OpenMM code with the backbone's topology and positions (N, CA, C; nanometers):
from openmm import Vec3, app, unit

residues = "MET LYS ARG ILE LEU ILE VAL ILE LEU ILE ILE ALA THR PHE ALA PRO PHE MET CYS VAL GLU ALA LYS LYS ASN ARG LYS ALA ASP LYS LYS GLU TRP PHE ALA LYS MET ARG GLN HIS LYS HIS ASP PHE ILE GLU ASP GLU LEU ASP LEU THR ASP GLU GLN GLU ASP LYS PHE PHE PRO MET TYR ASP ALA MET GLU ASP GLU LEU HIS LYS LEU ASN ARG GLU THR ARG LYS LEU GLU LYS GLN VAL ALA ASP LYS ASN ALA THR ASP VAL GLU TYR ASP ALA ALA SER LYS ALA ILE ILE GLU LEU LYS LYS LYS GLU ALA ASP ILE GLU LEU LYS TYR PHE ASP LYS PHE LYS THR VAL LEU SER SER LYS GLN ILE PHE GLU LEU LYS ARG ALA GLU LYS LYS PHE THR ARG LYS ILE MET ASN ALA HIS ASN LYS LYS ARG LYS LYS ASP".split()
positions = [
    Vec3(5.3409, 9.5431, 10.0679),
    Vec3(5.4614, 9.5278, 10.0857),
    Vec3(5.4642, 9.3846, 10.0168),
    Vec3(5.3889, 9.3361, 9.9633),
    Vec3(5.3867, 9.1914, 9.9217),
    Vec3(5.4225, 9.2284, 9.7818),
    Vec3(5.4327, 9.3502, 9.7266),
    Vec3(5.4005, 9.3503, 9.5610),
    Vec3(5.5329, 9.3882, 9.5897),
    Vec3(5.6156, 9.4685, 9.6672),
    Vec3(5.6909, 9.4596, 9.6838),
    Vec3(5.7838, 9.3418, 9.6398),
    Vec3(5.8081, 9.2698, 9.7502),
    Vec3(5.8474, 9.1399, 9.7641),
    Vec3(5.8559, 9.0848, 9.6000),
    Vec3(5.7422, 9.0376, 9.5612),
    Vec3(5.6888, 9.0031, 9.4026),
    Vec3(5.7998, 9.0918, 9.3355),
    Vec3(5.8030, 9.1786, 9.3160),
    Vec3(5.8715, 9.2351, 9.2428),
    Vec3(5.9886, 9.2385, 9.2384),
    Vec3(6.0525, 9.1958, 9.3894),
    Vec3(6.1824, 9.1847, 9.3948),
    Vec3(6.2711, 9.0236, 9.3019),
    Vec3(6.1350, 8.9360, 9.4040),
    Vec3(6.1767, 8.7973, 9.3518),
    Vec3(6.1902, 8.8082, 9.1591),
    Vec3(6.0812, 8.8413, 9.1429),
    Vec3(6.0722, 8.8754, 8.9424),
    Vec3(6.1974, 8.8690, 8.9071),
    Vec3(6.2407, 9.0048, 8.9846),
    Vec3(6.4299, 9.0867, 8.9413),
    Vec3(6.5234, 8.9580, 8.9163),
    Vec3(6.5256, 8.8966, 9.0956),
    Vec3(6.6008, 8.8150, 9.1089),
    Vec3(6.6096, 8.6924, 9.0172),
    Vec3(6.4700, 8.6975, 8.9920),
    Vec3(6.4814, 8.5361, 8.8922),
    Vec3(6.5183, 8.5594, 8.7761),
    Vec3(6.4938, 8.6858, 8.6772),
    Vec3(6.5404, 8.7108, 8.6030),
    Vec3(6.6747, 8.7680, 8.5594),
    Vec3(6.7295, 8.8303, 8.6440),
    Vec3(6.8363, 8.9133, 8.6531),
    Vec3(6.9792, 8.8606, 8.5495),
    Vec3(7.0066, 8.7525, 8.6460),
    Vec3(7.1045, 8.6670, 8.5491),
    Vec3(7.0512, 8.6490, 8.4041),
    Vec3(6.9759, 8.5488, 8.3805),
    Vec3(6.9379, 8.5577, 8.2407),
    Vec3(6.9307, 8.7004, 8.1400),
    Vec3(6.9187, 8.8439, 8.2097),
    Vec3(6.9318, 8.9368, 8.1282),
    Vec3(7.0704, 8.9689, 8.1292),
    Vec3(7.1757, 8.9464, 8.2092),
    Vec3(7.3472, 8.9847, 8.2591),
    Vec3(7.3896, 8.9352, 8.1449),
    Vec3(7.3037, 8.7388, 8.0852),
    Vec3(7.3794, 8.6901, 7.9859),
    Vec3(7.3689, 8.7440, 7.8975),
    Vec3(7.2566, 8.7784, 7.8096),
    Vec3(7.1700, 8.8242, 7.7112),
    Vec3(7.2648, 8.9538, 7.6694),
    Vec3(7.3107, 9.0471, 7.7888),
    Vec3(7.4122, 9.1385, 7.7695),
    Vec3(7.5347, 9.1156, 7.7376),
    Vec3(7.5888, 9.0073, 7.7437),
    Vec3(7.7033, 8.9784, 7.7319),
    Vec3(7.7698, 8.9592, 7.6021),
    Vec3(7.6232, 8.8762, 7.5841),
    Vec3(7.6308, 8.8344, 7.4357),
    Vec3(7.6058, 8.9072, 7.3630),
    Vec3(7.5472, 9.0524, 7.3869),
    Vec3(7.5188, 9.1497, 7.3022),
    Vec3(7.6686, 9.2271, 7.2737),
    Vec3(7.7257, 9.2279, 7.3731),
    Vec3(7.8480, 9.2781, 7.3794),
    Vec3(7.9740, 9.2117, 7.3151),
    Vec3(7.9642, 9.0617, 7.3576),
    Vec3(8.0377, 9.0063, 7.2135),
    Vec3(8.0045, 9.0271, 7.1001),
    Vec3(7.8657, 9.0328, 7.0430),
    Vec3(7.8325, 9.0080, 6.9312),
    Vec3(7.8864, 9.1594, 6.8578),
    Vec3(7.8690, 9.2683, 6.9363),
    Vec3(7.9114, 9.3831, 6.8927),
    Vec3(8.0446, 9.3956, 6.8708),
    Vec3(8.0937, 9.3415, 6.9640),
    Vec3(8.2450, 9.3642, 6.9716),
    Vec3(8.3090, 9.2887, 6.8014),
    Vec3(8.2215, 9.1676, 6.7723),
    Vec3(8.2750, 9.1261, 6.6852),
    Vec3(8.2076, 9.2009, 6.5529),
    Vec3(8.1048, 9.2216, 6.5464),
    Vec3(8.0681, 9.3431, 6.4324),
    Vec3(8.1616, 9.4519, 6.4622),
    Vec3(8.2088, 9.5043, 6.5339),
    Vec3(8.3391, 9.6014, 6.4692),
    Vec3(8.4380, 9.5458, 6.4565),
    Vec3(8.4965, 9.4428, 6.4856),
    Vec3(8.6072, 9.3572, 6.4312),
    Vec3(8.6023, 9.3710, 6.2961),
    Vec3(8.5139, 9.3183, 6.2681),
    Vec3(8.4524, 9.3062, 6.0979),
    Vec3(8.4460, 9.4273, 6.0216),
    Vec3(8.3859, 9.5570, 6.0708),
    Vec3(8.4181, 9.6729, 5.9933),
    Vec3(8.5268, 9.7509, 6.0117),
    Vec3(8.5999, 9.6985, 6.1431),
    Vec3(8.7367, 9.7687, 6.1347),
    Vec3(8.8165, 9.7197, 5.9678),
    Vec3(8.8034, 9.5136, 6.0324),
    Vec3(8.8804, 9.4919, 5.9132),
    Vec3(8.8549, 9.5426, 5.7822),
    Vec3(8.7234, 9.5677, 5.7018),
    Vec3(8.7057, 9.5960, 5.6316),
    Vec3(8.7618, 9.7188, 5.6148),
    Vec3(8.7332, 9.8277, 5.6550),
    Vec3(8.8097, 9.9629, 5.6860),
    Vec3(8.9290, 9.9419, 5.6157),
    Vec3(9.0333, 9.8395, 5.7189),
    Vec3(9.1823, 9.8624, 5.6803),
    Vec3(9.1725, 9.7955, 5.5901),
    Vec3(9.0893, 9.6652, 5.5252),
    Vec3(9.1431, 9.6550, 5.3796),
    Vec3(9.0991, 9.7584, 5.2632),
    Vec3(9.0171, 9.8266, 5.2967),
    Vec3(9.0078, 9.8979, 5.1841),
    Vec3(9.1147, 10.0226, 5.1852),
    Vec3(9.1314, 10.1036, 5.3214),
    Vec3(9.2175, 10.1100, 5.3315),
    Vec3(9.3775, 10.1043, 5.2514),
    Vec3(9.4264, 9.9979, 5.2732),
    Vec3(9.5367, 9.9232, 5.2178),
    Vec3(9.5500, 9.9209, 5.0088),
    Vec3(9.4363, 9.8560, 5.0347),
    Vec3(9.3814, 9.8687, 4.8734),
    Vec3(9.3838, 10.0256, 4.7991),
    Vec3(9.3606, 10.0907, 4.8546),
    Vec3(9.3780, 10.2072, 4.8298),
    Vec3(9.5506, 10.2651, 4.7835),
    Vec3(9.6006, 10.2261, 4.9327),
    Vec3(9.7163, 10.3064, 4.9495),
    Vec3(9.8153, 10.2042, 4.8510),
    Vec3(9.7808, 10.0258, 4.8363),
    Vec3(9.8689, 9.9697, 4.7658),
    Vec3(9.8531, 10.0170, 4.5974),
    Vec3(9.7361, 10.0522, 4.6080),
    Vec3(9.6794, 10.0239, 4.4306),
    Vec3(9.6572, 9.9085, 4.3866),
    Vec3(9.5925, 9.8234, 4.5010),
    Vec3(9.5870, 9.6864, 4.4039),
    Vec3(9.4804, 9.6711, 4.3281),
    Vec3(9.5292, 9.5323, 4.2150),
    Vec3(9.4292, 9.5224, 4.1390),
    Vec3(9.3225, 9.4077, 4.2208),
    Vec3(9.2281, 9.4095, 4.1625),
    Vec3(9.1183, 9.3118, 4.1819),
    Vec3(9.1564, 9.1396, 4.2139),
    Vec3(9.2246, 9.1076, 4.1201),
    Vec3(9.2715, 9.0058, 4.1495),
    Vec3(9.3939, 8.9811, 4.2384),
    Vec3(9.4752, 9.0650, 4.2592),
    Vec3(9.5490, 9.0972, 4.3942),
    Vec3(9.4859, 9.1166, 4.5289),
    Vec3(9.3698, 9.1805, 4.5284),
    Vec3(9.3180, 9.1814, 4.6404),
    Vec3(9.2445, 9.0704, 4.7227),
    Vec3(9.1754, 8.9847, 4.5326),
    Vec3(9.1230, 8.7971, 4.5970),
    Vec3(9.2509, 8.7652, 4.6343),
    Vec3(9.3313, 8.7640, 4.6103),
    Vec3(9.4561, 8.6566, 4.6718),
    Vec3(9.5450, 8.6994, 4.7509),
    Vec3(9.6000, 8.8376, 4.7726),
    Vec3(9.6585, 8.8837, 4.9126),
    Vec3(9.5517, 8.8799, 5.0558),
    Vec3(9.4320, 8.9474, 5.0506),
    Vec3(9.3613, 8.9702, 5.2019),
    Vec3(9.3465, 8.8650, 5.2564),
    Vec3(9.3347, 8.7160, 5.1913),
    Vec3(9.3151, 8.5860, 5.3111),
    Vec3(9.4177, 8.5862, 5.3421),
    Vec3(9.5262, 8.5804, 5.2909),
    Vec3(9.6880, 8.5923, 5.3245),
    Vec3(9.6793, 8.6865, 5.4179),
    Vec3(9.6624, 8.8025, 5.4322),
    Vec3(9.7032, 8.9361, 5.5154),
    Vec3(9.5808, 8.8711, 5.6472),
    Vec3(9.4745, 8.8829, 5.6313),
    Vec3(9.3798, 8.7847, 5.7322),
    Vec3(9.4667, 8.7035, 5.7947),
    Vec3(9.4965, 8.6045, 5.7024),
    Vec3(9.5455, 8.4979, 5.8728),
    Vec3(9.6906, 8.5475, 5.9203),
    Vec3(9.7300, 8.5827, 5.8075),
    Vec3(9.8734, 8.6804, 5.9486),
    Vec3(9.8234, 8.7568, 6.0326),
    Vec3(9.7342, 8.8398, 6.0288),
    Vec3(9.6536, 8.8945, 6.1435),
    Vec3(9.6182, 8.8268, 6.2611),
    Vec3(9.5794, 8.7480, 6.2110),
    Vec3(9.4909, 8.6294, 6.3560),
    Vec3(9.5705, 8.5982, 6.3896),
    Vec3(9.7063, 8.5057, 6.3156),
    Vec3(9.7988, 8.4681, 6.4040),
    Vec3(9.8485, 8.5390, 6.4434),
    Vec3(9.8641, 8.7152, 6.4389),
    Vec3(9.9771, 8.7755, 6.5593),
    Vec3(9.8731, 8.8147, 6.6697),
    Vec3(9.7312, 8.8564, 6.6381),
    Vec3(9.6291, 8.8872, 6.7216),
    Vec3(9.6364, 8.7980, 6.8400),
    Vec3(9.6396, 8.6448, 6.7694),
    Vec3(9.6569, 8.5552, 6.8929),
    Vec3(9.7511, 8.5305, 6.9948),
    Vec3(9.8667, 8.5260, 6.9260),
    Vec3(9.9750, 8.5748, 6.9982),
    Vec3(10.0261, 8.7344, 7.0863),
    Vec3(9.9257, 8.7656, 7.0222),
    Vec3(9.9366, 8.8851, 7.1199),
    Vec3(9.8293, 8.8892, 7.2623),
    Vec3(9.7116, 8.7887, 7.2321),
    Vec3(9.6315, 8.7539, 7.3369),
    Vec3(9.6698, 8.6805, 7.4453),
    Vec3(9.7616, 8.5672, 7.3721),
    Vec3(9.8352, 8.5088, 7.5041),
    Vec3(9.9433, 8.5647, 7.5760),
    Vec3(10.0124, 8.6237, 7.5021),
    Vec3(10.1042, 8.7451, 7.6024),
    Vec3(10.0228, 8.8040, 7.6844),
    Vec3(9.9174, 8.8677, 7.6303),
    Vec3(9.8583, 8.9718, 7.7516),
    Vec3(9.8021, 8.8901, 7.8519),
    Vec3(9.7712, 8.7622, 7.8626),
    Vec3(9.7099, 8.7197, 7.9303),
    Vec3(9.7900, 8.6582, 7.9862),
    Vec3(9.9193, 8.5981, 7.9873),
    Vec3(10.0350, 8.5863, 8.0906),
    Vec3(10.0398, 8.6916, 8.1645),
    Vec3(10.0806, 8.8215, 8.0687),
    Vec3(10.0772, 8.9051, 8.1529),
    Vec3(10.0086, 8.9723, 8.2463),
    Vec3(9.8729, 8.9746, 8.2291),
    Vec3(9.7590, 8.9784, 8.3104),
    Vec3(9.7700, 8.8663, 8.4219),
    Vec3(9.8135, 8.7551, 8.4310),
    Vec3(9.8174, 8.6614, 8.5125),
    Vec3(9.8927, 8.7103, 8.6506),
    Vec3(10.0079, 8.7645, 8.6414),
    Vec3(10.1488, 8.8182, 8.6869),
    Vec3(10.0933, 8.8956, 8.7789),
    Vec3(10.0386, 8.9998, 8.6671),
    Vec3(10.0599, 9.1208, 8.7031),
    Vec3(9.9445, 9.1429, 8.8567),
    Vec3(9.8339, 8.9978, 8.8518),
    Vec3(9.7163, 9.0467, 8.9448),
    Vec3(9.7371, 8.9210, 9.0432),
    Vec3(9.8479, 8.9168, 9.0574),
    Vec3(9.8998, 8.8311, 9.2306),
    Vec3(10.0466, 8.8814, 9.2328),
    Vec3(10.0643, 8.8760, 9.3883),
    Vec3(10.1889, 8.9218, 9.4160),
    Vec3(10.2855, 8.7934, 9.3383),
    Vec3(10.3533, 8.7839, 9.2319),
    Vec3(10.3843, 8.6978, 9.1803),
    Vec3(10.5758, 8.7078, 9.2445),
    Vec3(10.6353, 8.5340, 9.2234),
    Vec3(10.7656, 8.6019, 9.2279),
    Vec3(10.8594, 8.6437, 9.1556),
    Vec3(10.9979, 8.6672, 9.2006),
    Vec3(11.0674, 8.7284, 9.0657),
    Vec3(11.0902, 8.5904, 8.9550),
    Vec3(11.0765, 8.4674, 8.9506),
    Vec3(11.0991, 8.4004, 8.8443),
    Vec3(10.9594, 8.4048, 8.7892),
    Vec3(10.8390, 8.4244, 8.8409),
    Vec3(10.7208, 8.4343, 8.7822),
    Vec3(10.7634, 8.5858, 8.6684),
    Vec3(10.8266, 8.6258, 8.7490),
    Vec3(10.8134, 8.8219, 8.6976),
    Vec3(10.9117, 8.8032, 8.5599),
    Vec3(11.0306, 8.7079, 8.6290),
    Vec3(11.1401, 8.6832, 8.4986),
    Vec3(11.0512, 8.5945, 8.3882),
    Vec3(10.9921, 8.5207, 8.3993),
    Vec3(10.9495, 8.4567, 8.3085),
    Vec3(10.8317, 8.5015, 8.1759),
    Vec3(10.7730, 8.6018, 8.2656),
    Vec3(10.6900, 8.6646, 8.1742),
    Vec3(10.7182, 8.8105, 8.1267),
    Vec3(10.8550, 8.8264, 8.1520),
    Vec3(10.9278, 8.9431, 8.1118),
    Vec3(10.9529, 8.8465, 7.9840),
    Vec3(11.0543, 8.7551, 7.9888),
    Vec3(11.0902, 8.7173, 7.8859),
    Vec3(11.0130, 8.6918, 7.7827),
    Vec3(10.8640, 8.6317, 7.7818),
    Vec3(10.7519, 8.6480, 7.7011),
    Vec3(10.7368, 8.7539, 7.5787),
    Vec3(10.7143, 8.8570, 7.7246),
    Vec3(10.6878, 8.9727, 7.6485),
    Vec3(10.7914, 9.0034, 7.5498),
    Vec3(10.9366, 8.9530, 7.5788),
    Vec3(11.0255, 8.9940, 7.5261),
    Vec3(10.9981, 8.9148, 7.3614),
    Vec3(11.0426, 8.8247, 7.4099),
    Vec3(10.9540, 8.6807, 7.3134),
    Vec3(10.8790, 8.7286, 7.1751),
    Vec3(10.7828, 8.7850, 7.2768),
    Vec3(10.6616, 8.8257, 7.1545),
    Vec3(10.7350, 8.9193, 7.0092),
    Vec3(10.8217, 8.9994, 6.9729),
    Vec3(10.8225, 9.0750, 6.9183),
    Vec3(10.9720, 8.9483, 6.8050),
    Vec3(10.9973, 8.8605, 6.8910),
    Vec3(11.0844, 8.7644, 6.8039),
    Vec3(10.9674, 8.7016, 6.7021),
    Vec3(10.8320, 8.6892, 6.8270),
    Vec3(10.7650, 8.5505, 6.7036),
    Vec3(10.6988, 8.6024, 6.6467),
    Vec3(10.6631, 8.7672, 6.6666),
    Vec3(10.5796, 8.8508, 6.5675),
    Vec3(10.6754, 8.8943, 6.4149),
    Vec3(10.7799, 8.9004, 6.4642),
    Vec3(10.8781, 8.9147, 6.3383),
    Vec3(10.8582, 8.7476, 6.2287),
    Vec3(10.8679, 8.6517, 6.2834),
    Vec3(10.8838, 8.5248, 6.2432),
    Vec3(10.7424, 8.5397, 6.1817),
    Vec3(10.6674, 8.5545, 6.1776),
    Vec3(10.5288, 8.5379, 6.1667),
    Vec3(10.5375, 8.6446, 6.0289),
    Vec3(10.5896, 8.7872, 6.0480),
    Vec3(10.5560, 8.8563, 5.9319),
    Vec3(10.6893, 8.8039, 5.8267),
    Vec3(10.7715, 8.7570, 5.8690),
    Vec3(10.8682, 8.7135, 5.7559),
    Vec3(10.8166, 8.5662, 5.6771),
    Vec3(10.7714, 8.4788, 5.7122),
    Vec3(10.6785, 8.3726, 5.6977),
    Vec3(10.5463, 8.4213, 5.5734),
    Vec3(10.4906, 8.5630, 5.6202),
    Vec3(10.3981, 8.5857, 5.5329),
    Vec3(10.4867, 8.6658, 5.4046),
    Vec3(10.5960, 8.7520, 5.4617),
    Vec3(10.6385, 8.8114, 5.3174),
    Vec3(10.6803, 8.7192, 5.2269),
    Vec3(10.7548, 8.6246, 5.2665),
    Vec3(10.7311, 8.5431, 5.1042),
    Vec3(10.6375, 8.4768, 5.0402),
    Vec3(10.5215, 8.4783, 5.1035),
    Vec3(10.3506, 8.4757, 5.0452),
    Vec3(10.3278, 8.6126, 4.9886),
    Vec3(10.3399, 8.6999, 4.9874),
    Vec3(10.3079, 8.8124, 4.9962),
    Vec3(10.3839, 8.8597, 4.8702),
    Vec3(10.4717, 8.7794, 4.8426),
    Vec3(10.6109, 8.8252, 4.7287),
    Vec3(10.5094, 8.7303, 4.6032),
    Vec3(10.4239, 8.6675, 4.6473),
    Vec3(10.3605, 8.5838, 4.4827),
    Vec3(10.2964, 8.6692, 4.4388),
    Vec3(10.2286, 8.7572, 4.4956),
    Vec3(10.0840, 8.8290, 4.4920),
    Vec3(10.1130, 8.9812, 4.4684),
    Vec3(10.2381, 9.0405, 4.5509),
    Vec3(10.2639, 9.2136, 4.5788),
    Vec3(10.3785, 9.2110, 4.5235),
    Vec3(10.3912, 9.3068, 4.4218),
    Vec3(10.5008, 9.3589, 4.3715),
    Vec3(10.5980, 9.3777, 4.4812),
    Vec3(10.7471, 9.4330, 4.4866),
    Vec3(10.8395, 9.4386, 4.5664),
    Vec3(10.8357, 9.5471, 4.6137),
    Vec3(10.7310, 9.6681, 4.5285),
    Vec3(10.7461, 9.8063, 4.6056),
    Vec3(10.5922, 9.8162, 4.6990),
    Vec3(10.4651, 9.7397, 4.6356),
    Vec3(10.3975, 9.7181, 4.7185),
    Vec3(10.4065, 9.6359, 4.8462),
    Vec3(10.5021, 9.5408, 4.8829),
    Vec3(10.5501, 9.4657, 4.9761),
    Vec3(10.5543, 9.5913, 5.0793),
    Vec3(10.6664, 9.6637, 5.0554),
    Vec3(10.7227, 9.7930, 5.1183),
    Vec3(10.6604, 9.8842, 5.1539),
    Vec3(10.5591, 9.8945, 5.1024),
    Vec3(10.4752, 9.9984, 5.1494),
    Vec3(10.3246, 9.9580, 5.2091),
    Vec3(10.3506, 9.8174, 5.2187),
    Vec3(10.2283, 9.7531, 5.3001),
    Vec3(10.2742, 9.8134, 5.4583),
    Vec3(10.3940, 9.8330, 5.5284),
    Vec3(10.4116, 9.8912, 5.6499),
    Vec3(10.3937, 9.9916, 5.6312),
    Vec3(10.4186, 10.0625, 5.5682),
    Vec3(10.4153, 10.2226, 5.5881),
    Vec3(10.2389, 10.2349, 5.6150),
    Vec3(10.1209, 10.1871, 5.5231),
    Vec3(10.0090, 10.1744, 5.4873),
    Vec3(9.9746, 10.1131, 5.6225),
    Vec3(10.0060, 10.0287, 5.6711),
    Vec3(9.9748, 9.9806, 5.8352),
    Vec3(10.0106, 10.1123, 5.9368),
    Vec3(10.1109, 10.1467, 5.9433),
    Vec3(10.1504, 10.3055, 6.0492),
    Vec3(10.0306, 10.3846, 5.9954),
    Vec3(10.0116, 10.4284, 5.9180),
    Vec3(9.9093, 10.5180, 5.8484),
    Vec3(9.7766, 10.5474, 5.8793),
    Vec3(9.7439, 10.4206, 5.8504),
    Vec3(9.5902, 10.3666, 5.9179),
    Vec3(9.5690, 10.3765, 6.0273),
    Vec3(9.6630, 10.2348, 6.1214),
    Vec3(9.6836, 10.3290, 6.2917),
    Vec3(9.6779, 10.4312, 6.3083),
    Vec3(9.7698, 10.5139, 6.2720),
    Vec3(9.7666, 10.6614, 6.2820),
    Vec3(9.5967, 10.7506, 6.2794),
    Vec3(9.5626, 10.7355, 6.1470),
    Vec3(9.4161, 10.7677, 6.1094),
    Vec3(9.3630, 10.7376, 6.2316),
    Vec3(9.3282, 10.5834, 6.2713),
    Vec3(9.2148, 10.5383, 6.3573),
    Vec3(9.2370, 10.5838, 6.4774),
    Vec3(9.3873, 10.6550, 6.5046),
    Vec3(9.4185, 10.6630, 6.7027),
    Vec3(9.3930, 10.8381, 6.6580),
    Vec3(9.4207, 10.8980, 6.5776),
    Vec3(9.3682, 11.0561, 6.5303),
    Vec3(9.2040, 11.0574, 6.5421),
    Vec3(9.1750, 10.9582, 6.4610),
    Vec3(9.0285, 10.9647, 6.4545),
    Vec3(8.9583, 10.9278, 6.6450),
    Vec3(9.0032, 10.8734, 6.6947),
    Vec3(8.9654, 10.8103, 6.8610),
    Vec3(8.9527, 10.9379, 6.9175),
    Vec3(9.1101, 10.9935, 6.9157),
    Vec3(9.1064, 11.1402, 7.0086),
    Vec3(9.0494, 11.2313, 6.9867),
    Vec3(9.0324, 11.2622, 6.8676),
    Vec3(8.9237, 11.3580, 6.8246),
    Vec3(8.7862, 11.3480, 6.8923),
    Vec3(8.7619, 11.2119, 6.8983),
    Vec3(8.6354, 11.1970, 6.9347),
    Vec3(8.6151, 11.2095, 7.1268),
    Vec3(8.7326, 11.1549, 7.1430),
    Vec3(8.7506, 11.1757, 7.2771),
    Vec3(8.7551, 11.2993, 7.3742),
    Vec3(8.7976, 11.3905, 7.2636),
    Vec3(8.8483, 11.5039, 7.2994),
    Vec3(8.6897, 11.5967, 7.2979),
    Vec3(8.6032, 11.5336, 7.1958),
    Vec3(8.4490, 11.6241, 7.2282),
    Vec3(8.3541, 11.5551, 7.3151),
    Vec3(8.4030, 11.4707, 7.3442),
    Vec3(8.3143, 11.4099, 7.4222),
    Vec3(8.3539, 11.4683, 7.5667),
] * unit.nanometer
topology = app.Topology()
chain = topology.addChain("A")
for resn in residues:
    res = topology.addResidue(resn, chain)
    for name in ("N", "CA", "C"):
        topology.addAtom(name, app.Element.getBySymbol(name[0]), res)
């Protein structure tokens, strides 16, 4: 009986530390996955737009900055959406959240327009046009691969 109590005490003592460590590992894995996905997207866009080395060196830092701004904007909007969805919100709160979600598209467009002018300094008009198509194609490719994986599992 004493052995069982000692084992339980040891587990109870170290369990919080194991949980914290597991959370750190998940965050590290997530960051690593995003870095790999970003590199995969860079490679895909590079091939689709037929970028030169010089264009690649100038374009991707700008593109990543745009992606980071869009990601931050989406994260903030999802946070607001979750806050409202997780509680019994009033009509005013629902209206505010709905408006924020709709305004997200306008803010996304503003960010993309800002970077459109920057991209013009590096890419040709055709490459800029093809960029949106390449992004959609990349997303479809990832979604198809994900769906195939889910069907196998």
